C-alpha positions as CSV (number, residue, x, y, z in Angstrom):
1,M,54.7,117.8,12.5
2,D,51.4,117.7,10.6
3,A,48.0,115.7,11.2
4,E,48.8,112.7,8.5
5,T,52.5,112.1,10.6
6,L,51.1,112.6,13.5
7,K,48.6,109.9,13.1
8,T,51.1,107.8,11.2
9,L,52.9,107.9,14.2
10,Q,49.9,107.2,17.0
11,A,47.9,104.5,14.5
12,P,50.3,101.4,15.5
13,L,50.3,102.4,19.4
14,K,46.5,103.3,19.5
15,A,46.2,99.8,18.1
16,K,48.5,98.2,19.8
17,Y,46.7,99.2,23.3
18,Q,43.7,98.5,22.0
19,E,44.4,94.7,21.4
20,N,46.6,94.6,24.8
21,P,45.2,97.1,27.2
22,E,48.0,96.1,29.4
23,A,50.7,97.1,27.3
24,A,49.4,100.6,27.7
25,V,50.5,101.0,31.5
26,I,53.7,102.1,32.1
27,T,55.5,102.9,35.4
28,L,57.0,106.3,34.6
29,K,59.8,107.0,38.0
30,A,61.8,109.7,38.9
31,S,64.6,109.5,42.0
32,G,66.4,112.3,44.0
33,E,69.7,112.0,45.7
34,L,69.6,113.3,49.4
35,G,72.3,116.8,50.1
36,S,74.7,115.4,53.2
37,E,75.7,118.7,54.6
38,Q,72.7,121.4,52.9
39,L,68.5,120.7,52.5
40,V,68.7,119.8,49.0
41,C,67.8,116.2,47.1
42,S,69.1,116.2,43.9
43,V,67.1,114.6,41.3
44,E,67.8,113.2,37.6
45,T,65.2,114.6,35.1
46,G,67.1,112.7,31.9
47,K,68.6,115.5,30.4
48,A,70.3,117.1,33.5
49,L,70.5,116.6,37.4
50,V,68.6,119.3,39.4
51,E,69.2,120.5,42.3
52,A,66.2,121.6,44.6
53,G,65.9,123.1,47.7
54,L,64.3,125.0,50.0
55,H,62.1,128.1,48.5
56,P,63.4,131.4,50.1
57,A,60.0,131.7,52.1
58,T,61.0,128.9,54.2
59,G,64.5,129.6,54.3
60,G,66.4,129.0,51.2
61,D,68.8,131.1,49.9
62,G,67.1,130.4,45.8
63,T,70.2,129.2,44.4
64,Q,68.3,125.5,44.3
65,A,64.9,125.0,42.4
66,C,61.7,124.7,44.2
67,S,59.9,122.0,43.8
68,G,57.1,124.0,44.2
69,D,58.2,125.6,40.9
70,M,58.9,122.5,39.3
71,L,55.3,120.9,40.0
72,L,54.0,124.2,37.7
73,Q,56.7,123.6,35.3
74,A,55.6,120.5,35.0
75,L,52.0,121.4,34.2
76,V,53.1,123.9,31.5
77,A,55.3,121.8,29.8
78,C,52.6,119.3,29.7
79,A,49.7,121.5,28.6
80,G,52.0,122.7,26.0
81,V,53.1,119.6,24.5
82,T,49.7,118.1,24.6
83,L,47.9,121.6,23.1
84,A,50.4,121.2,20.3
85,A,49.6,117.3,19.6
86,V,45.9,118.2,19.6
87,A,46.2,121.7,17.3
88,T,48.4,119.2,14.9
89,A,45.6,116.7,15.0
90,L,43.1,118.9,14.6
91,E,44.9,120.9,12.0
92,I,44.6,124.2,13.7
93,D,47.4,126.3,12.8
94,L,49.4,127.5,15.7
95,K,51.8,129.9,14.7
96,G,53.6,129.9,18.5
97,G,51.8,131.0,22.3
98,R,53.1,130.8,25.5
99,V,52.0,128.8,28.5
100,H,51.9,130.3,32.0
101,A,50.7,128.7,35.1
102,E,51.0,130.0,38.3
103,G,49.8,129.0,42.4
104,D,49.0,130.6,44.9
105,L,50.8,129.0,48.6
106,D,50.3,130.3,52.2
107,F,53.7,129.0,53.8
108,R,52.3,129.6,57.6
109,G,51.0,126.0,56.7
110,T,54.9,124.3,55.7
111,L,56.4,125.9,58.0
112,G,53.7,124.7,60.7
113,V,53.1,128.6,61.7
114,D,49.1,127.9,61.5
115,K,48.0,124.5,61.8
116,K,44.4,125.3,60.2
117,V,46.4,126.9,56.9
118,P,47.0,123.6,54.5
119,V,49.9,122.5,52.9
120,G,50.3,123.1,49.6
121,F,49.3,125.2,46.5
122,R,45.3,126.3,47.0
123,D,44.8,127.5,43.7
124,I,46.3,127.1,40.7
125,R,46.1,129.1,37.2
126,L,47.0,128.1,33.9
127,S,46.8,130.4,30.8
128,F,47.1,130.2,27.3
129,D,48.4,133.2,24.6
130,L,47.8,131.7,21.5
131,D,48.9,132.9,18.1
132,T,46.4,131.5,15.9
133,D,43.7,132.4,13.5
134,A,41.6,129.8,14.7
135,D,38.4,131.0,15.5
136,G,36.7,130.9,19.3
137,E,34.8,127.5,18.7
138,K,38.2,125.7,17.1
139,I,39.9,127.2,20.2
140,A,37.4,126.1,22.6
141,T,37.6,122.4,21.2
142,L,41.3,123.0,21.5
143,M,41.2,124.0,24.9
144,K,38.6,121.5,26.0
145,L,40.8,118.3,24.4
146,T,43.9,120.0,25.8
147,E,42.3,119.5,29.7
148,R,41.1,116.6,29.1
149,Y,44.7,114.7,27.5
150,C,47.0,116.5,29.8
151,V,48.6,114.0,32.1
152,V,49.8,116.4,34.8
153,Y,46.1,118.6,34.6
154,Q,44.0,115.7,35.0
155,T,46.5,114.5,37.8
156,L,46.1,117.6,39.7
157,I,42.5,117.8,39.3
158,S,41.6,114.2,40.1
159,P,44.6,113.1,42.3
160,P,45.5,109.2,43.0
161,P,46.0,107.8,46.1
162,V,49.9,108.4,47.0
163,T,51.2,105.8,49.3
164,V,54.5,106.4,51.4
165,S,57.4,103.6,52.2
166,Y,60.7,103.6,54.0
């Protein structure tokens, strides 16, 4: 896709959202089915059913997806798509590349071994290996805008309130 096609595709949406801001608010949803025999939760992704289970560091056997990995995968997917869209809009020739995310967990927290150890990631690193001839200034702009517009990245660095009901 080129910059003009992207602008043409997004222009009516931008106009609609400027005219009617409420139309821009969309509720995304996810749900899962709890396993009756195993410690699993089957999540419908829209394309496939993913069975999530315990990470081997918490007693899992590694045959199910780990929700921590899925969080990092969501970050990689969002950052990759955002970067590609921004590169297109800026007319940066992006020949390819890779997006990487890794995060550090201390499983003593989630297993309740040490109550002082937080549950969850303590550090997440996102990196890009880009195949482009763009100069340093263009790449810096590309990265700045990718961070600014990546939904998952922004959610992680400025988390919204999360409510739980039952």
